C-alpha atoms as one frame of an Amber mdcrd trajectory, in Angstrom:
protein
  18.214  -2.168  -8.870  17.404  -3.408  -5.589  14.622  -5.956  -4.756  11.663
  -4.824  -2.284   9.409  -7.325  -0.550   5.678  -5.919  -0.471   3.906  -7.364
   2.346  -0.079  -6.884   2.157  -3.505  -7.908   3.209  -6.047  -9.234   0.946
  -9.140  -8.605   2.315 -11.644 -11.065   0.863 -15.484 -10.559   0.297 -16.254
 -13.285   2.415 -14.540 -11.617   5.130 -11.046 -13.063   5.411  -8.060 -12.012
   5.238  -4.818 -13.567   3.638  -1.558 -12.447   4.237   0.630 -12.268   0.970
   4.197 -10.912  -0.585   5.038 -10.128  -3.842   8.390  -8.488  -4.895   9.100
  -5.161  -6.897  12.236  -3.858  -8.291  13.561  -0.222  -7.110  16.080   1.934
  -7.478  19.005   1.857  -4.577  17.269   4.322  -1.788  14.210   4.884  -2.705
  11.041   3.376  -1.869   8.404   1.520  -4.451   5.354   4.142  -6.162   1.715
   2.788  -5.696   2.029   2.795  -9.154   4.628   0.486  -9.175   2.885  -2.066
  -6.219  -0.450  -1.420  -8.506   1.559  -3.173 -11.670   3.006  -6.255  -8.895
  -0.369  -7.166  -8.250  -1.329  -6.927 -12.033   1.474  -9.559 -12.705   0.162
 -11.542  -9.647  -3.590 -11.975 -11.153  -5.419  -8.907  -9.175  -6.830  -6.717
 -11.373  -7.091  -3.642  -9.141  -6.709   0.765  -9.225  -5.399   2.717  -6.593
  -7.938   4.145  -3.331  -5.735   5.779  -1.249  -1.864   6.307  -2.714  -0.485
   7.668   0.218  -1.520   4.673   2.163  -0.829   2.010  -0.636  -4.663   1.159
  -0.435  -5.843  -0.541  -3.905  -9.701  -1.599  -4.545 -10.843  -3.939  -7.037
 -11.062  -2.751 -10.806 -14.487  -4.307 -11.641 -17.137  -5.483  -9.760 -16.752
  -9.190 -10.630 -13.865  -9.585  -8.130 -13.420 -12.077  -5.408 -11.417  -9.609
  -3.314 -13.058  -6.446  -1.503  -9.576  -4.316  -0.781  -5.957  -4.898  -0.802
  -3.992  -3.062   1.847  -0.333  -2.755   1.857   1.439  -3.384   5.588   5.002
  -3.411   5.038   7.948  -2.476   2.361  11.270  -4.354   3.122  14.199  -4.048
   0.854  17.126  -5.592   3.027  18.057  -2.988   5.697  15.323  -0.539   5.376
  11.663  -0.867   5.636   8.820   1.280   5.252   5.302   0.365   6.766   2.795
   3.312   5.693   0.870   4.310   9.522  -2.464   6.302   8.539  -3.106   6.907
  12.016   0.437   8.553  12.094  -0.204  10.323   9.273  -3.483  11.304  10.833
  -2.311  12.999  13.792   0.468  14.620  12.138  -2.414  16.667   9.663  -4.394
  17.258  12.834  -1.909  18.803  14.449  -0.657  21.047  11.650  -4.454  22.165
  10.647  -4.342  23.495  14.556  -1.210  24.962  14.124  -2.902  26.998  10.941
  -5.366  28.311  13.326  -2.899  30.364  15.466  -1.634  32.142  12.878
């Protein structure tokens, strides 16, 4: 098992953004799953639900929460880090759709 530091933004309802970190244990050579990050958030006291599993975005699980959204910005497992990039994914998906049109 290996430690992975999760860097995330906590977007509060009043518009402020807090930059926070948490820790997830992962297997060597793997990246954390959205469910593992959700468990980390729960242990930190944030009751959240997965909103976008691919981009690691979480929404409040209840309406009386103090935060509006949690967005993972970076995952650091030491020598390797993973940063979800929604723009890169959107570009790749749009290019794939264009390629299908010509077939």
